[in-house]
All heavy atoms as TSV, in Angstrom:
chain	resi	resn	atom	element	x	y	z
A	1	MET	N	N	-40.827	48.538	8.202
A	1	MET	CA	C	-41.252	49.138	6.979
A	1	MET	C	C	-40.099	48.836	5.888
A	1	MET	O	O	-38.893	48.862	6.254
A	1	MET	CB	C	-41.285	50.666	7.115
A	1	MET	CG	C	-41.923	51.291	5.899
A	1	MET	SD	S	-41.939	53.049	5.949
A	1	MET	CE	C	-43.492	53.376	6.699
A	2	ALA	N	N	-40.551	48.466	4.691
A	2	ALA	CA	C	-39.677	47.819	3.752
A	2	ALA	C	C	-39.057	49.045	2.899
A	2	ALA	O	O	-39.606	50.061	2.752
A	2	ALA	CB	C	-40.288	46.991	2.732
A	3	LYS	N	N	-37.732	48.980	2.671
A	3	LYS	CA	C	-37.074	49.918	1.976
A	3	LYS	C	C	-37.510	49.948	0.502
A	3	LYS	O	O	-37.659	48.851	-0.190
A	3	LYS	CB	C	-35.569	49.842	2.073
A	3	LYS	CG	C	-34.955	49.971	3.336
A	3	LYS	CD	C	-33.450	49.846	3.283
A	3	LYS	CE	C	-32.775	50.058	4.655
A	3	LYS	NZ	N	-31.469	49.888	4.517
A	4	PRO	N	N	-37.587	51.159	-0.223
A	4	PRO	CA	C	-37.901	51.130	-1.572
A	4	PRO	C	C	-36.854	50.520	-2.336
A	4	PRO	O	O	-35.650	50.804	-2.008
A	4	PRO	CB	C	-38.193	52.603	-1.894
A	4	PRO	CG	C	-37.644	53.429	-0.748
A	4	PRO	CD	C	-37.507	52.364	0.479
A	5	THR	N	N	-37.260	49.795	-3.443
A	5	THR	CA	C	-36.203	49.204	-4.271
A	5	THR	C	C	-35.810	50.140	-5.306
A	5	THR	O	O	-36.486	50.857	-5.755
A	5	THR	CB	C	-36.781	47.817	-4.837
A	5	THR	OG1	O	-37.897	48.100	-5.621
A	5	THR	CG2	C	-37.008	46.762	-3.861
A	6	LYS	N	N	-34.411	50.034	-5.571
A	6	LYS	CA	C	-33.870	50.869	-6.652
A	6	LYS	C	C	-34.071	50.280	-8.002
A	6	LYS	O	O	-33.695	49.189	-8.077
A	6	LYS	CB	C	-32.366	51.199	-6.333
A	6	LYS	CG	C	-31.747	52.297	-7.032
A	6	LYS	CD	C	-30.347	52.467	-6.492
A	6	LYS	CE	C	-29.804	53.725	-7.151
A	6	LYS	NZ	N	-28.445	54.005	-6.578
A	7	ARG	N	N	-34.643	51.010	-8.866
A	7	ARG	CA	C	-34.732	50.444	-10.201
A	7	ARG	C	C	-33.441	50.649	-11.057
A	7	ARG	O	O	-32.891	51.642	-10.918
A	7	ARG	CB	C	-35.927	51.145	-10.984
A	7	ARG	CG	C	-37.312	50.988	-10.240
A	7	ARG	CD	C	-38.347	51.485	-10.974
A	7	ARG	NE	N	-38.681	50.506	-12.180
A	7	ARG	CZ	C	-39.495	50.736	-13.110
A	7	ARG	NH1	N	-40.119	51.842	-13.025
A	7	ARG	NH2	N	-39.649	49.764	-13.916
A	8	LYS	N	N	-33.183	49.611	-11.705
A	8	LYS	CA	C	-31.944	49.673	-12.531
A	8	LYS	C	C	-32.253	50.449	-13.978
A	8	LYS	O	O	-33.396	50.182	-14.442
A	8	LYS	CB	C	-31.357	48.231	-12.840
A	8	LYS	CG	C	-30.822	47.537	-11.655
A	8	LYS	CD	C	-30.240	46.337	-12.061
A	8	LYS	CE	C	-29.643	45.537	-10.896
A	8	LYS	NZ	N	-28.973	44.374	-11.130
A	9	ALA	N	N	-31.353	51.157	-14.268
A	9	ALA	CA	C	-31.414	51.848	-15.640
A	9	ALA	C	C	-31.289	50.784	-16.736
A	9	ALA	O	O	-30.540	49.937	-16.669
A	9	ALA	CB	C	-30.490	52.851	-15.771
A	10	PRO	N	N	-32.310	50.943	-17.782
A	10	PRO	CA	C	-32.017	50.023	-18.897
A	10	PRO	C	C	-30.679	50.219	-19.602
A	10	PRO	O	O	-30.226	51.290	-19.685
A	10	PRO	CB	C	-33.189	50.365	-19.673
A	10	PRO	CG	C	-33.771	51.679	-19.342
A	10	PRO	CD	C	-33.221	51.859	-17.982
A	11	ARG	N	N	-30.127	49.144	-19.971
A	11	ARG	CA	C	-28.853	49.132	-20.781
A	11	ARG	C	C	-29.031	48.824	-22.180
A	11	ARG	O	O	-29.961	47.925	-22.494
A	11	ARG	CB	C	-27.898	48.186	-20.081
A	11	ARG	CG	C	-27.429	48.625	-18.644
A	11	ARG	CD	C	-26.522	47.775	-18.138
A	11	ARG	NE	N	-26.123	48.113	-16.704
A	11	ARG	CZ	C	-25.226	47.520	-15.916
A	11	ARG	NH1	N	-24.543	46.517	-16.469
A	11	ARG	NH2	N	-25.017	47.891	-14.796
A	12	SER	N	N	-28.133	49.274	-22.996
A	12	SER	CA	C	-28.196	49.080	-24.401
A	12	SER	C	C	-26.967	48.480	-24.744
A	12	SER	O	O	-25.818	48.856	-24.505
A	12	SER	CB	C	-28.511	50.245	-25.152
A	12	SER	OG	O	-28.368	50.060	-26.531
A	13	ALA	N	N	-27.081	47.350	-25.548
A	13	ALA	CA	C	-25.808	46.640	-25.972
A	13	ALA	C	C	-25.034	47.447	-26.939
A	13	ALA	O	O	-23.900	47.356	-27.140
A	13	ALA	CB	C	-26.126	45.268	-26.587
A	14	ALA	N	N	-25.785	48.435	-27.690
A	14	ALA	CA	C	-25.073	49.326	-28.661
A	14	ALA	C	C	-24.092	50.143	-28.058
A	14	ALA	O	O	-23.091	50.551	-28.636
A	14	ALA	CB	C	-26.289	50.084	-29.351
A	15	LYS	N	N	-24.223	50.471	-26.756
A	15	LYS	CA	C	-23.286	51.520	-25.940
A	15	LYS	C	C	-22.160	50.631	-25.511
A	15	LYS	O	O	-21.216	51.270	-25.068
A	15	LYS	CB	C	-24.051	52.162	-24.997
A	15	LYS	CG	C	-25.137	53.084	-25.430
A	15	LYS	CD	C	-25.756	53.733	-24.168
A	15	LYS	CE	C	-26.906	54.689	-24.730
A	15	LYS	NZ	N	-27.632	55.191	-23.561
A	16	LEU	N	N	-22.123	49.417	-25.555
A	16	LEU	CA	C	-21.080	48.596	-24.888
A	16	LEU	C	C	-20.057	48.119	-26.006
A	16	LEU	O	O	-20.412	47.888	-27.068
A	16	LEU	CB	C	-21.680	47.238	-24.231
A	16	LEU	CG	C	-22.730	47.634	-23.043
A	16	LEU	CD1	C	-23.183	46.323	-22.524
A	16	LEU	CD2	C	-21.951	48.488	-21.978
A	17	SER	N	N	-18.837	47.998	-25.648
A	17	SER	CA	C	-17.843	47.489	-26.496
A	17	SER	C	C	-17.785	46.024	-26.424
A	17	SER	O	O	-18.014	45.345	-25.434
A	17	SER	CB	C	-16.492	48.049	-26.183
A	17	SER	OG	O	-16.370	49.515	-26.264
A	18	ALA	N	N	-17.533	45.367	-27.575
A	18	ALA	CA	C	-17.333	43.891	-27.639
A	18	ALA	C	C	-15.925	43.572	-26.935
A	18	ALA	O	O	-15.027	44.299	-27.224
A	18	ALA	CB	C	-17.639	43.352	-28.866
A	19	LEU	N	N	-15.905	42.440	-26.396
A	19	LEU	CA	C	-14.484	41.940	-25.896
A	19	LEU	C	C	-13.562	41.847	-27.015
A	19	LEU	O	O	-12.402	42.221	-26.939
A	19	LEU	CB	C	-14.713	40.734	-25.186
A	19	LEU	CG	C	-13.414	40.051	-24.539
A	19	LEU	CD1	C	-12.672	41.059	-23.652
A	19	LEU	CD2	C	-13.699	38.728	-23.859
A	20	ASP	N	N	-13.974	41.337	-28.195
A	20	ASP	CA	C	-13.083	41.280	-29.368
A	20	ASP	C	C	-12.493	42.571	-29.721
A	20	ASP	O	O	-11.327	42.681	-30.020
A	20	ASP	CB	C	-13.895	40.658	-30.512
A	20	ASP	CG	C	-14.116	39.163	-30.411
A	20	ASP	OD1	O	-13.669	38.618	-29.419
A	20	ASP	OD2	O	-14.912	38.664	-31.173
A	21	ASP	N	N	-13.366	43.624	-29.673
A	21	ASP	CA	C	-12.911	45.039	-30.124
A	21	ASP	C	C	-11.846	45.493	-29.019
A	21	ASP	O	O	-10.874	46.060	-29.523
A	21	ASP	CB	C	-14.055	45.955	-30.061
A	21	ASP	CG	C	-15.070	45.723	-31.137
A	21	ASP	OD1	O	-14.692	44.964	-32.081
A	21	ASP	OD2	O	-16.191	46.093	-30.953
A	22	LEU	N	N	-12.032	45.329	-27.800
A	22	LEU	CA	C	-10.949	45.702	-26.737
A	22	LEU	C	C	-9.690	44.885	-26.919
A	22	LEU	O	O	-8.697	45.430	-26.879
A	22	LEU	CB	C	-11.473	45.470	-25.437
A	22	LEU	CG	C	-12.730	46.217	-24.974
A	22	LEU	CD1	C	-13.311	45.870	-23.674
A	22	LEU	CD2	C	-12.395	47.786	-25.084
A	23	LEU	N	N	-9.884	43.577	-27.147
A	23	LEU	CA	C	-8.624	42.725	-27.388
A	23	LEU	C	C	-7.939	43.227	-28.660
A	23	LEU	O	O	-6.648	43.199	-28.666
A	23	LEU	CB	C	-9.027	41.270	-27.441
A	23	LEU	CG	C	-9.442	40.749	-26.091
A	23	LEU	CD1	C	-9.889	39.353	-26.232
A	23	LEU	CD2	C	-8.403	40.745	-25.046
A	24	LYS	N	N	-8.722	43.507	-29.777
A	24	LYS	CA	C	-8.101	43.887	-30.929
A	24	LYS	C	C	-7.336	45.178	-30.771
A	24	LYS	O	O	-6.209	45.402	-31.237
A	24	LYS	CB	C	-9.158	44.173	-31.971
A	24	LYS	CG	C	-8.736	43.771	-33.444
A	24	LYS	CD	C	-9.929	43.962	-34.444
A	24	LYS	CE	C	-10.870	42.845	-34.284
A	24	LYS	NZ	N	-11.974	42.899	-35.268
A	25	GLU	N	N	-7.875	46.164	-29.983
A	25	GLU	CA	C	-7.153	47.452	-29.735
A	25	GLU	C	C	-5.887	47.196	-29.065
A	25	GLU	O	O	-4.814	47.957	-29.334
A	25	GLU	CB	C	-8.021	48.242	-28.900
A	25	GLU	CG	C	-9.158	48.991	-29.604
A	25	GLU	CD	C	-10.066	49.838	-28.649
A	25	GLU	OE1	O	-9.624	50.158	-27.574
A	25	GLU	OE2	O	-11.256	50.082	-29.030
A	26	ASP	N	N	-5.875	46.256	-28.106
A	26	ASP	CA	C	-4.625	45.978	-27.329
A	26	ASP	C	C	-3.567	45.025	-28.201
A	26	ASP	O	O	-2.502	44.722	-27.636
A	26	ASP	CB	C	-4.837	45.354	-26.016
A	26	ASP	CG	C	-5.609	46.275	-25.168
A	26	ASP	OD1	O	-5.504	47.541	-25.317
A	26	ASP	OD2	O	-6.181	45.836	-24.091
A	27	GLY	N	N	-3.980	44.602	-29.303
A	27	GLY	CA	C	-3.097	43.655	-30.115
A	27	GLY	C	C	-3.002	42.204	-29.543
A	27	GLY	O	O	-2.145	41.590	-29.662
A	28	LYS	N	N	-4.160	41.855	-28.726
A	28	LYS	CA	C	-4.065	40.601	-28.001
A	28	LYS	C	C	-5.190	39.566	-28.501
A	28	LYS	O	O	-5.226	38.608	-28.050
A	28	LYS	CB	C	-4.333	40.800	-26.464
A	28	LYS	CG	C	-3.333	41.742	-25.829
A	28	LYS	CD	C	-2.405	40.932	-25.016
A	28	LYS	CE	C	-1.376	41.943	-24.388
A	28	LYS	NZ	N	-0.307	41.310	-23.778
A	29	LEU	N	N	-5.824	39.988	-29.547
A	29	LEU	CA	C	-6.989	39.142	-29.959
A	29	LEU	C	C	-6.539	37.682	-30.398
A	29	LEU	O	O	-7.004	36.661	-29.865
A	29	LEU	CB	C	-7.824	39.764	-31.132
A	29	LEU	CG	C	-8.962	38.999	-31.570
A	29	LEU	CD1	C	-9.977	38.708	-30.573
A	29	LEU	CD2	C	-9.625	39.771	-32.854
A	30	GLU	N	N	-5.512	37.676	-31.374
A	30	GLU	CA	C	-5.008	36.360	-31.756
A	30	GLU	C	C	-4.454	35.534	-30.637
A	30	GLU	O	O	-4.697	34.263	-30.586
A	30	GLU	CB	C	-3.876	36.588	-32.767
A	30	GLU	CG	C	-4.405	37.074	-34.142
A	30	GLU	CD	C	-4.573	38.742	-33.941
A	30	GLU	OE1	O	-4.014	39.363	-33.099
A	30	GLU	OE2	O	-5.264	39.276	-35.027
A	31	GLU	N	N	-3.884	36.149	-29.619
A	31	GLU	CA	C	-3.317	35.357	-28.497
A	31	GLU	C	C	-4.416	34.638	-27.712
A	31	GLU	O	O	-4.399	33.500	-27.383
A	31	GLU	CB	C	-2.449	36.245	-27.611
A	31	GLU	CG	C	-1.925	35.736	-26.433
A	31	GLU	CD	C	-1.184	36.717	-25.412
A	31	GLU	OE1	O	-0.843	37.731	-25.945
A	31	GLU	OE2	O	-0.849	36.283	-24.306
A	32	PHE	N	N	-5.554	35.512	-27.431
A	32	PHE	CA	C	-6.674	34.987	-26.696
A	32	PHE	C	C	-7.312	33.872	-27.339
A	32	PHE	O	O	-7.781	32.916	-26.899
A	32	PHE	CB	C	-7.534	36.093	-26.248
A	32	PHE	CG	C	-7.113	36.729	-25.028
A	32	PHE	CD1	C	-6.010	37.700	-24.969
A	32	PHE	CD2	C	-7.676	36.453	-23.717
A	32	PHE	CE1	C	-5.766	38.278	-23.784
A	32	PHE	CE2	C	-7.344	37.009	-22.627
A	32	PHE	CZ	C	-6.338	38.000	-22.639
A	33	GLN	N	N	-7.468	34.110	-28.705
A	33	GLN	CA	C	-8.145	32.871	-29.570
A	33	GLN	C	C	-7.285	31.775	-29.551
A	33	GLN	O	O	-7.919	30.620	-29.377
A	33	GLN	CB	C	-8.294	33.585	-31.009
A	33	GLN	CG	C	-9.371	34.585	-31.150
A	33	GLN	CD	C	-9.481	35.124	-32.588
A	33	GLN	OE1	O	-8.523	35.057	-33.387
A	33	GLN	NE2	N	-10.644	35.625	-32.859
A	34	ALA	N	N	-6.012	31.809	-29.687
A	34	ALA	CA	C	-5.181	30.552	-29.647
A	34	ALA	C	C	-5.293	29.888	-28.273
A	34	ALA	O	O	-5.454	28.640	-28.220
A	34	ALA	CB	C	-3.715	30.924	-29.842
A	35	VAL	N	N	-5.371	30.590	-27.117
A	35	VAL	CA	C	-5.461	30.035	-25.914
A	35	VAL	C	C	-6.831	29.440	-25.759
A	35	VAL	O	O	-6.969	28.289	-25.218
A	35	VAL	CB	C	-5.254	31.040	-24.714
A	35	VAL	CG1	C	-5.729	30.506	-23.421
A	35	VAL	CG2	C	-3.822	31.558	-24.809
A	36	ALA	N	N	-7.890	29.994	-26.199
A	36	ALA	CA	C	-9.325	29.500	-26.170
A	36	ALA	C	C	-9.374	28.271	-26.850
A	36	ALA	O	O	-9.996	27.319	-26.522
A	36	ALA	CB	C	-10.220	30.543	-26.697
A	37	ILE	N	N	-8.678	28.145	-28.110
A	37	ILE	CA	C	-8.884	26.924	-29.007
A	37	ILE	C	C	-8.096	25.854	-28.235
A	37	ILE	O	O	-8.536	24.719	-28.135
A	37	ILE	CB	C	-8.162	27.277	-30.307
A	37	ILE	CG1	C	-9.143	28.180	-31.132
A	37	ILE	CG2	C	-7.900	25.878	-31.006
A	37	ILE	CD1	C	-8.611	28.584	-32.387
A	38	ASN	N	N	-6.968	26.136	-27.545
A	38	ASN	CA	C	-6.099	25.098	-26.905
A	38	ASN	C	C	-6.898	24.537	-25.713
A	38	ASN	O	O	-6.731	23.379	-25.333
A	38	ASN	CB	C	-4.759	25.675	-26.553
A	38	ASN	CG	C	-3.940	25.792	-27.704
A	38	ASN	OD1	O	-4.068	25.138	-28.697
A	38	ASN	ND2	N	-2.892	26.750	-27.602
A	39	VAL	N	N	-7.672	25.364	-25.088
A	39	VAL	CA	C	-8.425	24.894	-23.912
A	39	VAL	C	C	-9.695	24.218	-24.230
A	39	VAL	O	O	-10.066	23.155	-23.684
A	39	VAL	CB	C	-8.819	26.156	-22.937
A	39	VAL	CG1	C	-9.818	25.772	-21.877
A	39	VAL	CG2	C	-7.471	26.729	-22.332
A	40	PHE	N	N	-10.263	24.702	-25.282
A	40	PHE	CA	C	-11.659	24.203	-25.709
A	40	PHE	C	C	-11.502	22.823	-26.435
A	40	PHE	O	O	-12.262	21.772	-26.080
A	40	PHE	CB	C	-12.333	25.131	-26.726
A	40	PHE	CG	C	-13.748	24.460	-27.217
A	40	PHE	CD1	C	-14.760	24.614	-26.394
A	40	PHE	CD2	C	-13.711	24.107	-28.476
A	40	PHE	CE1	C	-15.998	24.029	-26.793
A	40	PHE	CE2	C	-14.987	23.736	-29.033
A	40	PHE	CZ	C	-16.092	23.600	-28.075
A	41	SER	N	N	-10.678	22.580	-27.325
A	41	SER	CA	C	-10.443	21.439	-28.128
A	41	SER	C	C	-10.242	20.117	-27.295
A	41	SER	O	O	-11.003	19.133	-27.483
A	41	SER	CB	C	-9.314	21.583	-29.138
A	41	SER	OG	O	-9.583	22.627	-30.061
A	42	PRO	N	N	-9.334	20.151	-26.361
A	42	PRO	CA	C	-9.177	18.963	-25.471
A	42	PRO	C	C	-10.372	18.599	-24.588
A	42	PRO	O	O	-10.669	17.462	-24.460
A	42	PRO	CB	C	-7.949	19.245	-24.611
A	42	PRO	CG	C	-7.189	20.283	-25.309
A	42	PRO	CD	C	-8.234	21.013	-26.053
A	43	THR	N	N	-11.043	19.613	-24.184
A	43	THR	CA	C	-12.264	19.415	-23.333
A	43	THR	C	C	-13.375	18.870	-24.081
A	43	THR	O	O	-13.996	17.988	-23.775
A	43	THR	CB	C	-12.764	20.851	-22.773
A	43	THR	OG1	O	-11.534	21.515	-22.084
A	43	THR	CG2	C	-13.903	20.727	-21.861
A	44	ARG	N	N	-13.490	19.354	-25.445
A	44	ARG	CA	C	-14.430	18.774	-26.213
A	44	ARG	C	C	-14.155	17.292	-26.602
A	44	ARG	O	O	-15.098	16.403	-26.691
A	44	ARG	CB	C	-14.645	19.576	-27.545
A	44	ARG	CG	C	-15.678	19.229	-28.393
A	44	ARG	CD	C	-16.250	20.234	-29.296
A	44	ARG	NE	N	-17.329	19.794	-30.045
A	44	ARG	CZ	C	-18.108	20.400	-30.755
A	44	ARG	NH1	N	-17.751	21.797	-30.977
A	44	ARG	NH2	N	-19.181	19.969	-31.519
A	45	LEU	N	N	-12.917	16.991	-26.829
A	45	LEU	CA	C	-12.490	15.578	-27.257
A	45	LEU	C	C	-12.869	14.728	-26.048
A	45	LEU	O	O	-13.390	13.671	-26.220
A	45	LEU	CB	C	-11.015	15.613	-27.520
A	45	LEU	CG	C	-10.353	14.328	-27.777
A	45	LEU	CD1	C	-10.981	13.696	-29.028
A	45	LEU	CD2	C	-8.914	14.410	-27.873
A	46	VAL	N	N	-12.431	15.073	-24.870
A	46	VAL	CA	C	-12.675	14.295	-23.649
A	46	VAL	C	C	-14.220	14.089	-23.515
A	46	VAL	O	O	-14.675	12.978	-23.183
A	46	VAL	CB	C	-12.129	14.887	-22.381
A	46	VAL	CG1	C	-12.624	14.310	-21.217
A	46	VAL	CG2	C	-10.589	14.871	-22.477
A	47	GLY	N	N	-14.949	15.234	-23.738
A	47	GLY	CA	C	-16.507	14.998	-23.649
A	47	GLY	C	C	-16.983	14.029	-24.652
A	47	GLY	O	O	-17.747	13.183	-24.377
A	48	SER	N	N	-16.541	14.117	-25.922
A	48	SER	CA	C	-17.071	13.158	-26.923
A	48	SER	C	C	-16.531	11.719	-26.687
A	48	SER	O	O	-17.172	10.795	-26.819
A	48	SER	CB	C	-16.583	13.608	-28.307
A	48	SER	OG	O	-15.164	13.497	-28.451
A	49	LEU	N	N	-15.413	11.598	-26.088
A	49	LEU	CA	C	-14.950	10.213	-25.778
A	49	LEU	C	C	-15.805	9.642	-24.549
A	49	LEU	O	O	-16.134	8.490	-24.566
A	49	LEU	CB	C	-13.410	10.285	-25.256
A	49	LEU	CG	C	-12.441	10.573	-26.390
A	49	LEU	CD1	C	-11.035	10.621	-25.807
A	49	LEU	CD2	C	-12.490	9.458	-27.394
A	50	ASP	N	N	-16.165	10.483	-23.610
A	50	ASP	CA	C	-16.968	10.050	-22.516
A	50	ASP	C	C	-18.354	9.553	-23.077
A	50	ASP	O	O	-18.829	8.616	-22.647
A	50	ASP	CB	C	-17.104	11.177	-21.464
A	50	ASP	CG	C	-15.954	11.389	-20.644
A	50	ASP	OD1	O	-15.026	10.522	-20.660
A	50	ASP	OD2	O	-15.814	12.500	-20.026
A	51	ASP	N	N	-18.836	10.337	-24.058
A	51	ASP	CA	C	-20.178	10.013	-24.700
A	51	ASP	C	C	-20.122	8.775	-25.375
A	51	ASP	O	O	-21.005	7.767	-25.325
A	51	ASP	CB	C	-20.647	11.158	-25.576
A	51	ASP	CG	C	-21.028	12.511	-24.834
A	51	ASP	OD1	O	-21.065	12.358	-23.589
A	51	ASP	OD2	O	-21.116	13.461	-25.527
A	52	THR	N	N	-19.030	8.467	-26.135
A	52	THR	CA	C	-18.827	7.175	-26.850
A	52	THR	C	C	-18.698	6.107	-25.875
A	52	THR	O	O	-19.334	5.097	-26.126
A	52	THR	CB	C	-17.527	7.302	-27.692
A	52	THR	OG1	O	-17.715	8.519	-28.656
A	52	THR	CG2	C	-17.337	6.197	-28.613
A	53	TYR	N	N	-17.906	6.241	-24.856
A	53	TYR	CA	C	-17.757	5.235	-23.911
A	53	TYR	C	C	-19.007	4.879	-23.214
A	53	TYR	O	O	-19.400	3.676	-22.989
A	53	TYR	CB	C	-16.667	5.612	-22.877
A	53	TYR	CG	C	-16.393	4.599	-21.840
A	53	TYR	CD1	C	-15.665	3.468	-22.109
A	53	TYR	CD2	C	-16.891	4.683	-20.467
A	53	TYR	CE1	C	-15.365	2.457	-21.185
A	53	TYR	CE2	C	-16.634	3.688	-19.639
A	53	TYR	CZ	C	-15.756	2.508	-19.889
A	53	TYR	OH	O	-15.683	1.648	-19.042
A	54	ALA	N	N	-19.839	5.907	-22.858
A	54	ALA	CA	C	-21.037	5.612	-22.209
A	54	ALA	C	C	-22.130	4.890	-23.042
A	54	ALA	O	O	-22.749	4.036	-22.583
A	54	ALA	CB	C	-21.785	6.997	-21.702
A	55	THR	N	N	-22.084	5.088	-24.286
A	55	THR	CA	C	-23.000	4.408	-25.200
A	55	THR	C	C	-22.600	3.041	-25.615
A	55	THR	O	O	-23.447	2.159	-25.793
A	55	THR	CB	C	-23.312	5.246	-26.453
A	55	THR	OG1	O	-22.071	5.450	-27.231
A	55	THR	CG2	C	-23.995	6.555	-26.331
A	56	THR	N	N	-21.242	2.799	-25.664
A	56	THR	CA	C	-20.797	1.504	-25.938
A	56	THR	C	C	-20.866	0.539	-24.791
A	56	THR	O	O	-20.934	-0.763	-24.932
A	56	THR	CB	C	-19.382	1.403	-26.534
A	56	THR	OG1	O	-18.471	2.035	-25.674
A	56	THR	CG2	C	-19.313	2.261	-27.971
A	57	CYS	N	N	-20.662	0.992	-23.557
A	57	CYS	CA	C	-20.597	0.192	-22.430
A	57	CYS	C	C	-21.935	0.020	-21.656
A	57	CYS	O	O	-22.092	-0.601	-20.738
A	57	CYS	CB	C	-19.652	0.734	-21.456
A	57	CYS	SG	S	-18.011	0.593	-22.109
A	58	ALA	N	N	-22.993	0.802	-22.152
A	58	ALA	CA	C	-24.269	0.627	-21.529
A	58	ALA	C	C	-25.133	-0.490	-21.780
A	58	ALA	O	O	-24.952	-1.220	-22.636
A	58	ALA	CB	C	-25.074	2.010	-21.824
């Protein structure tokens, strides 16, 4: 016999805090933004270089 499945309660985004709000409360928002930019920018550059290389060598 199958067990009855438990239904999840609906969630509302209005009741949740945004990550930015939590980081701002801790005074860490700017630090996290700087790290995110430093990680994202080189990754995007490498991706665009790969795309350029693929189109010129194909």
